[in-house]
N, C-alpha and C positions, 0 to 999 in steps of 0.2 A: 503493500498499499503506500502511497505518497500523497502529500498535500502540496498545493501551490501556495507560497507565501502571499498574504494580503495585509493591507494595511491595518494597524490597529486602531479602535476607535475609542472615544472617550471612556473614562474608567466605569461609569454608571449610566452609559447612553445605548447599551445594547439590550434590546428587549428579549427575554425568555421565551420559549416556545418549542416547536418541534422543528425537525429538520436541521438546517444549517446554523439555526441561533441557538440552539440547545445548550445547555451546560455542557462542558468539554469541548466545544467546537474550537479548533485553532483558528485563530484570526492573523497570526503572523509567524512564519517559521524560516529558521536559517540554520546552516550548520552551526554544530558548536565548534568555537575555535579550538584550535588543536592545543593550546596551553592549558585549556580547561578540561581536557579530555581525561579521565582515568587510564592508566595504564592497561593495556589489553581490551580496550574497547573497541567496539564495532561502529556501526552508524551511530551519530549522536546528534541532537538537534537542541538549539536554543528557541524557545517560542512563547508565544502569549495565547492565551485561551480563555475561553468563557467561563465564569463561575458565580457563585451566590455571595453577596457582600454580607457583612454582620447585619445589616438592616433589613436582609430579604431580598434586596434590589440586585438587578444584574451588575456584575463588574467584570474587569477583565485581570487576571492574574498572569504571572510569568514562571518560566522554570525550565527544567531541562529534561531531556528524555536520551538515555543512553542504552544500547542494546549490547549484548555480547557479541564478541567475534565468532564468527562461523554460521552455518545454515540453522535456521529456526528448527525446531521440533515441529512434529505433527500438532496443530491446534495452536501453534504460536509459543512465543516467549512467556513464560510465567514472570510476573511483575512485581516489584517491590517499589511502593510509593513511600519515598522516605521525607520524612519531615526535619529539615536541618535545625541546628541551634540557632538562636538569635545572634545576629552580627549588626545590628542597627537598621534604622528606617531609611536612610537614604537609599535611593536606587542604587547608587554603586556599591552598597553594602550587600546588594541581593546575591545569593549562590549562583545565580546564573550570570552574573557579572564578575564577581570576586574570584569565583571558583570554589572548589572543596577546600576547606581547612586541611592542612597536611596531617593533623591528628585524626581526621575523619578518612582520609584517602585510603588507608589500609582496609577499612570495612567496605569502603565502596568496591575497592579491587576485589575482594573477597566474593563479595555477591556477583559480580559479572564472571569471575572466574568459575563459580558454581553454576552458572548458566541463568541467571535472572537478569531481566532488563529493569533499570533502575530509572525511577522517575522523582524528580526532586523539585517540590514548589518553591517559590520565593515567598508565599503568602501574599494577601491582599495589599496593594499599596506599596510593596517593596519591589522596586524593577517596572512599576506602571504609575501613571498618575495618581496624584491623590496621597493623603496621610493613610498611614497602616493602621488597623485596628488592633494588630499584633495579639495581645492575650484575649482572644475571643474564640472560644471553644468551637462554637458552631462553624465560624468563618474558618478557623484553621482546618477543620475536617472538610469542608466542602471544597476548599483548594487543593487538598489530599487526594480526595475522590475523582474531582473533575479532571486533574492532570492524567488519571488513569484512563478516562474516557478519551482525552486527547490523545493519549499513547496509541489507543486502539484504531484511531483515525488515520494515524501516521505510520504505523508498522505492524508487523505480524505479532501480536500480542494476544494473550489468551484472555478470556473473562476472568480467570483465576488469579487473584492478588492478594498481598499481605500489606498492612500497613507496618511501617517502622519508623523511629524517629529519635532523635538525640536531643537532650535538654529541653529547651521549649518544643522541638520536635517531638520530644517523647509525650508531652502535654497534648500536642496535635495529633499523635498517632492513637493516644487513648480515646480522645474525642472522636476520631475517625472509626474506632473499633466499636463505640457505642451506636453512633448514626449512619454507618455504611449501608447497612441492609435497608434501611428505610429511605435513605437519600438515593441510592442507586441499586434498586433490586434487581436489575437486568445483570449486574456484575455479579461476581462470585467471590466475596472477601473471606479469606480462610483463617485471618487471627492477626493479632498485633504483638508487637515488640517494641518495648519502650526503655531506653538506655539513658540512665541519670535524668529520668523526667522531673520536669518542674511541677509539683505538686504540692497540695498541702499550704495553700496561700496564707490562711490565717496563722499558721504556726510560723510561716516565714516572716510575715510582716509585724508578728508580735516581738520576735527578736530583734527585728530593726527598728523598733520603736525606742530604743536605748539611744539617747543623745549621743553618747560616746562611741556608738558604733560606726564603723566605716560605711561608706555609702556603695551600694551595689551599683556597677555601671548600668544596669537597666533602668534605673529608677528614673533619670532625666527623660528616658525615652517614653516612659509611662506618663509625665507630665504633657508630653505631646499627644499621646495617643488616648488618653481618657477623655478630654474633650470632644474627640471623635466619636466614640461610642456613647457618650453621656452628654450630649448637647444641652447647654442650659443647665447641666447639673453638676458639672465639675469645672473648675476655672483654677488653673495653675497658680494663679497670683493669690489665690486664697490660702495656699498652703505652703509655697515655696518662698524662701528669702530672696532679696535681690540677687545673692550670689547663685543661687538655686535657680532662679529664672533664667540667668545667664547660661547655665548648664542646659535648661530645657531648650533654649534657642541654640546652642551648640548641637544638641541632638538632632537638629535638622540637616546638618552638615557633615557630620563625622560618623565613622564606624565604631563598633564597640571597642576596639584595640585603643583608638585616639582617645575615646571617653574614659576608658580607664585611667590612662595617663593623666588626664585633666582632672581626675577625682583624688590623684595622690595627695595623702595627708588630711583629706576632708572628713569630717564628720557629719551625722545625720542633724547634729544642731547647726552646722553651716550650711545645711541646704534647706530645711524646714523650719519655720517658725515655731511649731510644736510637733516634734517628732512622734510622739506617742499617738497625739490627736489624729495627725495626717496617717498614720499607719492604720489607724481604726477606721478612716475613710476609705483607705485602700482596701482594707478587708473587706468592707461592707460591698464596695464596686466590684471586687474580683470573686466574690462568693458565688454568684450564678456561672462563674467559669472554672470552678473546681471540677475535676474530672468526675463524670457521672459515676456513683457509686450505686451499683445494680447488676443484675445477672447480665454479663456482655453475651450475645449469642455465639461469638467464637472464641478460641481460646486467648489468653493474654500472658505474655512472658515479659518479666521485668528485671533489669540488673542495673547496679549502681556500684560504684567504687567506695570501698571502705574509708579511702582517704580523701574524698570529695569534701571541699568546703560547703558545697550544697549537701546537708548531711544525709547518709544513707538510710537513716531512720525513718526519713518522710518517705521514701519510696516502699520500706518495710510496712509503714503504717497503710499506705494505699493498698500494698498487696493484702494485708489483713482484712480492710474493709471490702475489697473486691470479692476475697474467698468468702467472707462471711454473707454477701449478697447472692452467693451461688456461682459466681464467674470460675471457670477452670483458669487458674492462674498459678504461675511458678515465680518465685522471686529469687534472683542468685545475686548474692553480694560478691563483689569482685576484690579480692584481697588485694590491699596497698595500691589499687588504683585511685586517680583522682579524677577530676572532671575532665583532664585533656588527655588522660591515657586509657581511659576506660573503654573507649569504642574498639581501639586495636586489642586490647587485652580480650575482649569479649567475642570479636568477629568469630573465631571458630565456631563457638557456641551459637551465635546467631545464625551461621549457615545450617548448624544442626537443626535448630528450632524450625527454620524455615523448611528443611527437608520434611520434618515431621507434620508441620502444618499443611503443606500441600499434598502428602500422602493421604490425609483424611478425606472422606467422601464429601 
């Protein structure tokens, strides 16, 4: 299969419906530049495709689709839709523009060697016009599902697919596992793998409420994105100090590495007028986007490094909640791994999990 590249329209101007304007329709396609291709890859594309926004309206998302080298099997390549970690909201921070981080490449290359096509979304508003919603569970899931639909329009890809993700992408993958069957019943989702997922927002924000605590580099971006998803209900100026507002402005221009450098030596008291109250507000606003605790229709596999500054106990708690709700869930702590080494360390186990998930009827 192939697609002819077309011009991408405005981020929210494309109506949903049947045929060529349905979610997952590619609207712009180009070969993925060689420096961005994982080792051992076959054909690969960078694309924009139709999806569903946080507000239920049509939107355009971007991402990449990479096939293994060689001849596709009968029925097409089985596919992994991968949610990347958060790298910032400016378009140049998108995975399709910045490329796969070096610490994720071993996992991406392991998936291709094992014979899986890999689709990576940039999420809404990163790599496309408009501000990103970032932490919005349904929107993250829609972007991950719709790139599967796009892949099937571009390449010989099976209806059978798995959701996987790292860090924020782990949060996205879990939401995808919860919503996939209802949002895309014509596809056959086989299960979910989340590596160092960002969960338990309330516990995270409670710890961050300490005025002396260091500032997580994601916080200034939240100052930009919460007004997007809560128009009229959240104003950064109500919570951030003047220095904090400068960082919120900076978040519109730099990626996460540069933001982390700008935050060196700053505490929550430097950034928020009342850190405890601000984190209470953040907790309330993020609560609807905690990963759904219910019986997921397909298995869930979780992994987290024991040396991660995002505490592994958060994923352990999430695993316990999902198990209590009746989900087929396995949690694997990765001894000694931190947030940047866990993906490579768990890659062989991820391939094994995928083999098991795709063997299921």
